[in-house]
N, C-alpha and C positions, 0 to 999 in steps of 0.2 A: 504494500500500500504506500502510495506517495502522497505527501502533503505538499500542496502548491499554494503559494500566497500571491494573490493579485492585488495590486495597488492601482486604483483607477485614477483618471486625470483630476477628479475632484477629491483625491486623497482618501477615498474609502478603501479599507483593507478587507479583503474577502479571503478567508482561508478555506481551501477545498481539499478533498481527499478522493482518490480513485486508484484503481489497480490496473486499468487498461484503457485503451482508446487514445484519442489525441487531446492535447491540452486545450485546443479550440472547442472541441465538443464538451469538455468539462466546464469551460468558461460559460458556454451557452446554457448548460444545465443549471449552473448557479446564477444565471442572469447577470453576469459581469458586464457592467456598463462600458461600452466602447469596443467590445468584441462582438462583431456582427457575423463574421463567417459567411458572407454573402455567396461565395462560390461553393460552399459546402465542404471545404477542406481540400480542394484540388490545386491550391497554390496559384490562383489566377486573379485574386482581387486585392489582397493585402489589407482586408478589413479586420484582420486579427493580429496586427502589428504590435509587438511588445518589445520592451527593452529588458533584457535579462540583467539582474543585479550582477555587478562586476565579479563578485566572488563566486557566482553560480554558473558563469558562462561555460566553464569546462565540463560541467555536468550535462548541459544540453548540447554542447558541441556547436561547431560552425555550420552555417547554412550550406545546403547543396547549391549547385550551379544555377538551377532554375529559380530557386528561392532567392539567391543573392541578386540575380538579375531583376527580380520583382522588387526587392527591397531598395535597390539603388534608385528607383523611381519615386520613392517616398520622401516627403519633405523632412520628416524627423528621423531619417536614417542615421544610425551611428554604428560604431564597432560592436555594440551589444544588441543590435536589432535581430529579431527573429520573427517569423510568422508562426504563431503558435499552432496552426493547423499542421505544421511539419514537425512538431515535437511530440514524440510518442511518450505516453505515460509508462513509467517503469520505476522500480525501486531506485535506479540510478539517479533519478531527478528529484528524489525526496528532499524536501526542504527548500526548493528554489523559490525565489521571489521574482515576479514578473511585473513590470510597470507598464500599464496599458497606455499606448500612445494616442489612440483616437479618442 
């Protein structure tokens, strides 16, 4: 089971837990403001853009090529940017904090 904390743009902290699926699906389940997931998780819309806390980035890893290309088009892109539809839930990401960009 992984515990994932979302911090929304209005500084609301939402602590979630799950054992499988994508982080985007989890955010939608918990109604995290700013995570829309308009494309349904196929990495084509960037409506699930998050900034991974610096100390947690190694847990989630770097974006793949398609994700990186999509992120580069985003206004608030930085070295900690990820699309949470591309982050799989596993014990390896337990404890990560994600700052919602949108």
